[in-house]
N, C-alpha and C positions, 0 to 999 in steps of 0.2 A: 504493500500500500504506500509506504514511504517513497519507494523508488518511483512509483507511478506519479505521486504528487510532485516529486522533484522534476520528473520529465515533463509534466504538465506546465510547471512554472517556466522551464526552459523554452517550451513551445510557445508560451504566451510572449516571452521576451522576443523570440525570433519573429513572431507575428507582428508585434508592435513596431519593430525596426523595419521590416520589409513592407509593412502596410502603411508606413508614413507617406509613401508616394502615391497612394491610391485615394479615391474619393475626393479629389481636389477640384476646386472651382477656379475658373480662369475668366478674366474680363479682357476683351480685346477691342481696340479701335485703331484704325489708320485713317488719317484725314484725307488721303487720296491714294489711289492705286494706279500705278503705271507699269505696264508690262505684266508679267505673270506673278500673281500674289502667292509667293511661296509660303509665307506665314499662314495664310488661310488654309493652304493644302496641308501643312504640318499639323495644324490644329484639327482638321477634319480627320486626319489619319491616326490620331492618338488612340491608344487602346481604351477599353472600358475602364471606368473609374474616374475619368476626367469629364467635367461639365464645363462647356465653353459658352459664354455669352458675348455677343458682339454688340457693342454700344452703337447708338445711332448718331451721336454727335459729341462734340467736345463737352457740352454741358451734361449730357447723359453719362459719359464716362466719369466725369467729376463726381456726379451724384452717386453713382454706383460704387466707385472705388472708395469713397468715404463712408459707405454704409457699413463696412466691416463684414460684408457677405462673401468676400473673395479672398483666395489665397495668393493668386498671381495676377498682376496687371501687365498687359502688353500694350504699349503705346508707341505708335510709329508716326512721328511728325515729319511729313514728306512734302507738304504743300506750302502752307503759310508759316511765318516765323513762330516759334514756340512761345514767344513773349505775348502773342495775341490770344493765347489759349489759357484756360484755367486748369486743364487736365495735367500738364507736366508738373505744376506745383503740387497738385493733389496727389499725383503718383509719388513724387519725392517725399511728401509727408507720410504716405503709406509705407514707403521703404524705411524711412527713419523710425517708424513705429514697429518695424520687424517684418513687414510684408515683403513679398517677392515681386520682382519686376524684370521686364525686358524693355529697353527704351532705345529709341533712335530719334535723332534730331539733326536735320540738315543745316539748321540756321546758326549753329555755333553759340548758343546762349550759355555762357559759363556758369552763371548763377544757378540756372535750373539743372545744370549737370552735376553740381556738387554732391547731392544726396546719393548719386550713383557712382561716386568715387572717380569722376573723370573731369577733364577740362579739354578744351580744344587747342590744337597747335596752330591752326590757321591754314594748314595745308589741305588741299582738296583734290578730289578726283583721281586718287591712286587706283590702280587696276589689279593689284596683286595682294593676296592675303596669305601669310604664312601662319599656320595654326600651331601654337606651342602646346596647348592643353590637349592631352590625348583623348579625354572624354568628349571633346568637341569635334575631333577629327574623324570619328567613326563614320564611315560611309561618305566621306567628303574628300575630293581631290585636294592634295596638299603639296605645293601651294594651290589655292583656288584663285580663279580669275573673275574679275568683274567686268560687266559690259553695261554701258548706259542705255536704258530702254527709252529715255526721253526726258529725264530730269535735267535741270540746269546744273545743280550740284548733287552728285550721287554717292560720294564718299567724303568723309571728313576725318582728318588725323586727330588722334586723341592722346592725352597724357593720363597716366594712372596716378591718382593723388590720394592722400589720406589713408595709406595702407592698402589700397586696392592693388590688384595684380593684372598684368597684361596677359591675356589669354591667346591673342593673335596679333600679328603686326602687319602693317602695309610694307610694300617693297622699299619705301624710303625710311623705314625704321619707326615711324609713328605707330602707336597702338591702334589696332583695328577693332578689338573687343576687349573691354575692361570688366573684370569681376570685382565688385566692391569688397571692402575689408571684411564684412560679415558674411560674405558668400551668398547674398540674397538677391543680387541683381546683376544683369549683364547690360552694358551699354555698348551698342553696336555702332561703329563708325561708317556704316554703309546702309543704303536704303533697300527695302524689300523689292525683289524683282531684278536685282543687279547681278546676282551670281550667274555667271555665264552658263554653267551646267545646272539644269533644273533640279536634279537630284541633290546637288550640293546645297542649294538653298533650302530645300525641304528637310534634308538630314541635319544640316547645321542648326536650324531652328528647333527641330525635334530634340536634338542633343541638349540645347540650352534649356528647353522646357523641362525635360525629364531630369536633367542634371540639377536644376534648382530644387526640385522636390526631393531628389535623392540625397542631396548634400546636407540639408538642415531640417531635421525633424521638428514638428510643431512643439511649442512649449508643453502642451498637454501630453504629447507623446513622451517627452523627456521625463515628465512627472510619473507617468505610468511605468516607464522603464526603470525608474528609480525604485518604485514600489515593488515591482517584480524582482529586481535585483536584490533588494534588501530582504525580501521574503525568502528568496532562494538561499542567500547567505545565512540568514538566521536559522533556517531549517537545517542546513548542513552543520552549523555550529552546534545546534542543540543535539543533533545526532551524535557528533563527536563527544560532546560533554557526557551524554548518557553512556556511551561506550566506555569512556574513561572511568566513570563512576562504577559501572558493572565490574570492570577489571579489578578495581580496588576492593570492591565488596567480596569478590571471590578469593582475593589474596589474604583476607583476614581469617 
């Protein structure tokens, strides 16, 4: 019976860890689509357990992301400057509060980029991406190439700031993808639809989405892991204590 109970506790622990990437809610909005929408394709191809909501406008995204009903916000600013929208600031606040995000902004607003651990170098329209993070490179040509489907500015060089890390670089050495210090957001320095090979775009976005959920369990998950771990340890300690007590009793 004790062995079965210990096994059940271990099974619960494994379930909590592996289950932290399932049953997740995603909010998505792009202010314009040019070329093939690889992000939309990636979201549509996600396995069961993910619920995706597409916002209808800047205001709708802002309202929804501040509601606390979503685990991941994906915001692609590809048309008008981000300073004219409320959604980038709302997403930044969401990330600062522990939420997950994938963000793109062609307009180079450094103030709005800070919560995502990035700033802009001022360089634009590089066409090569070298992926350093192995989890992002799965199913993606490396280096990957960019092709402009009709944007004026289709890629923007980035710096990693505030303890964030560079996950991919442009050919000129600027960061192309930045992961913030807490591991909860990706800032992409290229717009949707620009990856030359379609599968590269879909797979890269898929890797970002699933990677964010796999990397950082929710606070409630950590709490449950702690409870199960404590219970397993206490059970094992109690079993050893009783065994030691029995040995002393027999020796008398």
